[in-house]
C-alpha positions, 0 to 999 in steps of 0.5 A: 840953359838946358838941364844936364842929365845924369850929373853929379855934384861933389861937395867937399867942405869940412862944415857939416852945416854947409854940406847939408845946406848945399846938398838940399839946395842942389836937390831943389834943382834936381841935381844929385850930390855926394858929400865929403867932409875933407879933402883927404876923403875926396882924394881917397875916393879919387884914388879908388879908381874914380873916372868921370863918366857923366857930367860932374863938378866939384864945390870945393872949400878953400880952407880946410884942416889938413889938405886944403882945397887948393892942395886938392885942386893941385892934385886934380890938375896933376891927375888930368881931371880938368876940364871934365871935372870943373871946380868951383871954389867956395871962399871967404872974403880973405881967400878971394885973391887965392881963389882968383889965382886958382881960376887963372890956373884952370878952376871954373869959378869961385863963389864968395861966402855968403853966396847967393843960392840962385847964383851958385846953382846957376854956376853949377849948372854952367859947370856941368854943361862945361863938363858935358862938352869936355866929355863929349870932346874926349869921347869923340877923340877916343872914338877917332883914335880907335877908328884910326888905329883900325886902319892898315898902314896902307890905308893910313898912307892913302888917308894922308894923301886923300885929306891933302886933296890928291885925286886917286891917280896922284895917290896911285903915283905917290904910292906906286900902286894901281888906281883900282887899289887906291879906290879900294883902300879909299872906300875902306878908309871912308867906311872905317872912319864913318865918312862919305867924302874927303872933305868930311874926313878932313873936317872930322880929323880937324874937329877933334884936335 
């Protein structure tokens, strides 16, 4: 697997020994990390204006005093941070069924303690790759929305008919405008959307849904 650059792993665990060991393990794979001693600390960090701008994931202990890992996970879900911020639960044997349930609700995976260092880091790298893919998709969607918003109402009408395969003459008849006007609007639509054909335009709209 290709390494994911500019990534961050957030470690949330109330055991300082576990936090230090995980941070050291990730450094051996050149993966930067940030550590939090409680779910409340990470929740406060999220509430301070946090946004996922680069590939990231969370290593989250299930059982912690106060707000539990599951409670924090529910907050991440409610904030819409999945799947750009995948969560890998760290769990003891007694919590495996709970972790499995969380995976069904959208968590990326869980690793049972004591875990294999290599297996854990492999899953972290896969989670970061998943985060990157989700971010790329989100950025593409945002870019498309911005380009669509830049179209005039007439250009949007032309776009809708063009992507349905109508030739310029039929578009002109549908909108009660001249063929030459359709040609001008069509060219502007292609230019603003960054495409060169109706097929390419249709594919762009389909891919980011």
